[in-house]
C-alpha positions in Angstrom: -19.3 19.2 -31.4 -17.2 15.8 -31.8 -16.5 13.0 -29.5 -12.9 12.5 -27.4 -12.5 8.9 -25.4 -10.6 9.3 -22.5 -9.5 6.5 -20.1 -6.6 4.9 -18.2 -6.5 2.5 -16.0 -6.0 2.4 -11.9 -4.1 4.8 -10.7 -2.6 5.9 -13.7 -3.7 9.6 -13.2 -6.8 9.9 -15.4 -8.8 11.4 -12.9 -6.2 14.2 -12.5 -5.9 14.8 -16.4 -9.9 14.9 -16.8 -9.7 17.7 -13.8 -7.2 19.7 -15.8 -9.4 19.8 -19.0 -12.4 20.9 -17.1 -10.0 23.9 -16.0 -9.6 24.6 -19.4 -13.3 24.9 -20.0 -13.7 21.4 -21.7 -16.9 19.8 -20.9 -16.6 16.5 -19.5 -18.6 13.6 -19.1 -17.5 11.4 -15.9 -18.4 8.0 -16.9 -17.9 7.0 -12.9 -20.2 9.8 -11.8 -22.7 8.5 -14.4 -22.2 4.9 -12.6 -23.1 6.1 -9.1 -26.1 8.0 -10.2 -27.7 4.7 -12.3 -27.0 2.6 -9.5 -28.8 4.7 -7.0 -32.0 3.0 -4.8 -35.3 2.4 -7.0 -33.7 2.5 -10.6 -33.8 -0.3 -13.0 -29.6 -1.7 -12.4 -30.0 -1.3 -8.8 -32.6 -3.7 -8.3 -31.2 -6.3 -10.4 -27.6 -5.6 -8.7 -29.3 -6.5 -5.4 -31.1 -9.3 -6.8 -27.5 -10.9 -7.8 -25.5 -10.0 -5.5 -27.9 -10.5 -2.6 -28.5 -7.7 0.2 -25.6 -8.1 2.2 -23.5 -5.7 -0.1 -26.0 -2.8 1.1 -25.1 -0.3 3.4 -27.5 0.4 6.4 -29.1 3.4 4.3 -30.1 0.9 1.3 -27.2 2.4 -1.1 -24.9 -0.1 -3.0 -21.3 -0.3 -0.7 -18.7 0.3 -3.5 -16.3 -1.1 -1.5 -17.8 -4.4 -0.6 -18.9 -4.8 -4.6 -15.8 -3.9 -5.7 -14.0 -6.4 -3.8 -16.2 -9.2 -5.1 -15.5 -8.4 -8.8 -12.2 -8.1 -8.7 -12.2 -11.4 -7.3 -14.0 -12.8 -9.9 -14.4 -12.5 -13.8 -17.8 -13.9 -14.1 -19.1 -11.6 -11.3 -17.1 -8.6 -12.8 -18.8 -9.5 -16.3 -22.4 -9.9 -15.0 -22.2 -6.3 -13.3 -21.0 -4.6 -16.4 -24.0 -5.8 -18.4 -25.9 -4.5 -16.0 -24.6 -1.2 -15.5 -23.1 -0.8 -19.1 -26.6 -0.4 -20.8 -27.7 2.1 -18.2 -24.6 4.2 -18.1 -24.8 5.0 -21.8 -28.2 6.1 -22.2 -27.6 8.6 -19.1 -24.0 9.5 -21.2 -25.9 10.0 -24.5 -28.6 12.3 -23.2 -25.8 14.1 -21.7 -23.8 14.5 -25.1 -27.5 15.9 -26.5 -27.1 18.8 -24.4 -23.6 19.7 -25.0 -24.0 19.1 -28.7 -27.3 21.8 -28.1 -25.3 24.5 -26.3 -22.8 24.2 -29.3 -19.5 23.4 -27.7 -17.0 22.2 -30.0 -16.2 19.1 -28.6 -16.5 17.0 -25.0 -14.4 14.1 -23.3 -16.4 11.4 -22.3 -14.0 10.4 -19.5 -14.7 6.5 -19.6 -12.6 3.8 -17.7 -13.4 1.0 -19.6 -13.7 2.8 -23.1 -11.4 -0.2 -24.7 -12.8 -2.9 -22.7 -16.4 -2.9 -23.7 -16.0 -0.7 -27.2 -19.6 0.2 -27.1 -18.5 4.1 -27.2 -15.8 3.9 -29.5 -16.9 4.0 -32.8 -18.8 7.0 -32.1 -15.3 9.3 -30.8 -12.6 11.1 -33.2 -9.9 10.7 -30.9 -9.3 8.6 -27.9 -6.8 9.7 -24.8 -4.9 7.6 -22.5 -3.4 8.5 -19.6 -0.5 6.1 -19.5 2.1 5.5 -16.1 4.8 2.8 -15.9 3.5 -0.1 -13.8 5.7 0.6 -10.7 4.1 3.9 -10.1 0.8 2.1 -10.8 1.4 -0.2 -8.3 2.6 2.3 -5.5 0.2 4.8 -6.1 -2.4 2.6 -5.5 -1.3 1.1 -2.5 -0.7 4.4 -1.1 -4.3 5.6 -2.1 -6.4 3.1 -1.1 -4.1 1.2 1.7 -3.4 -1.9 0.1 -1.0 -4.6 0.0 0.9 -5.2 -3.3 -0.5 -8.1 -3.5 -4.4 -6.9 -3.3 -2.9 -4.0 -5.8 -1.4 -6.3 -8.1 -4.8 -8.3 -8.2 -6.7 -5.3 -9.0 -4.1 -4.1 -11.5 -4.5 -7.1 -13.0 -8.3 -7.6 -13.4 -7.7 -4.7 -16.0 -6.7 -4.3 -19.9 -2.7 -3.7 -19.5 -2.0 0.0 -19.9 0.3 -0.8 -22.7 -2.4 -2.4 -25.0 -4.6 0.3 -23.6 -1.6 2.7 -25.2 -1.6 0.9 -28.3 -5.1 1.7 -29.4 -5.3 5.2 -28.4 -4.5 8.5 -30.7 -3.2 10.2 -28.0 -1.1 9.4 -25.2 -0.4 11.2 -22.1 3.0 10.3 -19.9 1.9 10.8 -16.4 4.7 8.9 -14.6 6.2 12.1 -14.2 5.6 15.0 -12.2 2.3 16.9 -12.6 3.8 20.3 -14.0 4.7 17.7 -16.7 1.5 15.7 -17.5 0.0 19.8 -17.3 2.0 20.8 -20.7 1.0 17.7 -22.4 -2.6 18.1 -21.9 -2.1 21.6 -22.6 -1.1 20.6 -25.8 -3.6 17.9 -26.5 -6.0 20.8 -25.8 -4.7 23.2 -28.3 -4.7 20.1 -30.8 -8.3 19.3 -30.1 -9.4 23.1 -30.3 -7.6 23.4 -33.5 -9.3 20.1 -35.4 -11.7 20.6 -37.9 -13.9 17.2 -36.7 -16.2 19.7 -35.6 -17.0 20.6 -39.0 -18.4 16.6 -40.6 -20.6 16.5 -37.3 -21.9 20.4 -38.1 -22.6 18.5 -41.7 -24.5 15.7 -40.8 -26.6 18.3 -38.5 -27.6 20.3 -41.3 -28.1 17.1 -43.2 -30.4 15.8 -40.2 -32.7 19.1 -40.7 -32.9 18.6 -44.6 -34.6 15.3 -44.2 -31.6 12.5 -43.5 -32.4 12.3 -40.0 -31.9 8.5 -40.3 -28.1 9.2 -39.9 -28.8 10.8 -36.0 -31.4 8.4 -35.9 -29.5 5.1 -36.3 -26.5 6.3 -34.1 -28.8 7.1 -31.2 -29.9 3.8 -31.3 -26.6 1.8 -31.5 -25.9 4.1 -28.2 -29.5 2.9 -26.5 -29.2 -1.0 -27.5 
């Protein structure tokens, strides 16, 4: 098994591509889903978030109001970095557990759906392939305004808070162009899936696994420590 990183920008269509890959039978580890789990009430990350951002970010049922917290972090780079420093280590620990689960089940590759893949760079060293879902700026703004009911100014502020899609595109091994129709995007996803299925990258991982059972387990232990740090 090898790892594929999937990323994009806000309203670029990453979730659409992720759903298409899931329909093709690819195991997906969604960092957003994991992120919601690690900030549930009574978790370590939840306690630290409430401590730093105050009880006013909570809903009546005690859960974190993601919309209210989002407004705070998009308006302040300092607060955004603080939140990331709290949540990202917990997210990576939870993702590692899921990776090991799929590894033991014998999957050829696993897709890590990570919005801030290139911003944090903590996972990129473990990925054999990286995929960016791209769309042109005008389409991105239009989709975001329609999806979240934002003004153009609010949408531009949220887009500006992220790494530019053009920059992410330059860092990726593969680009899915999602400015056009859903059918065109689906054709690109099929081509990508075929390329990954035909890849021989999984052989290297299996060689390492065999070596580990022969007494070189330090290789995997080192990788685990890096993910857990």
